[in-house]
C-alpha positions in Angstrom: -21.0 10.9 26.4 -20.9 12.4 30.0 -17.5 13.9 30.9 -16.0 13.0 34.3 -13.5 14.9 36.5 -10.4 12.7 36.3 -6.8 12.9 35.4 -7.0 9.7 33.2 -10.6 9.2 32.2 -12.4 11.7 29.9 -15.9 10.2 29.7 -17.9 7.2 30.9 -21.2 5.8 29.5 -23.0 2.5 30.3 -25.5 0.8 28.0 -28.3 -0.3 30.3 -29.5 -3.0 27.9 -26.1 -4.7 27.3 -24.2 -3.8 30.5 -21.3 -2.5 28.3 -19.4 0.5 29.8 -17.7 2.7 27.2 -14.7 4.7 28.5 -12.9 7.4 26.6 -9.5 8.2 28.1 -7.7 11.6 28.1 -5.4 10.2 25.3 -8.5 9.8 23.2 -8.4 6.0 23.2 -11.8 4.4 23.7 -12.6 1.0 25.2 -15.8 -0.9 25.9 -15.9 -3.1 29.0 -18.5 -5.9 29.2 -20.7 -7.1 32.0 -20.4 -3.9 34.1 -23.2 -3.7 36.6 -25.2 -0.5 37.4 -23.6 -0.5 40.9 -20.1 -0.7 39.5 -20.8 2.2 37.2 -22.3 4.2 40.1 -19.2 3.4 42.3 -16.9 4.5 39.5 -18.7 7.8 39.0 -18.9 8.5 42.8 -15.3 7.7 43.5 -12.9 10.5 44.5 -10.3 8.9 42.3 -12.1 7.5 39.2 -8.9 6.2 37.7 -8.0 4.2 40.9 -11.6 2.8 41.1 -11.4 1.8 37.4 -8.1 0.0 37.9 -9.4 -1.8 41.0 -12.8 -2.9 39.8 -12.9 -3.0 35.9 -9.5 -2.9 34.3 -8.0 -6.4 34.0 -11.3 -8.0 35.4 -13.9 -7.3 32.8 -13.7 -8.4 29.2 -13.0 -5.5 26.9 -12.3 -4.3 23.4 -10.8 -1.2 21.9 -13.1 0.8 19.6 
């Protein structure tokens, strides 16, 4: 899973077929968020603050499950 430069997120990977975005956090917890578009993933990866982008556009908005 590709690592990202962030103080909260460790890695981010989107399944192109299902639209599920898997995020591993620095504390080693792992969550899968559903219905994440390619553009949302792109915006997250390009953001100067990935944690802030995650909280604004995915967390609390997209259905998720802990894995």
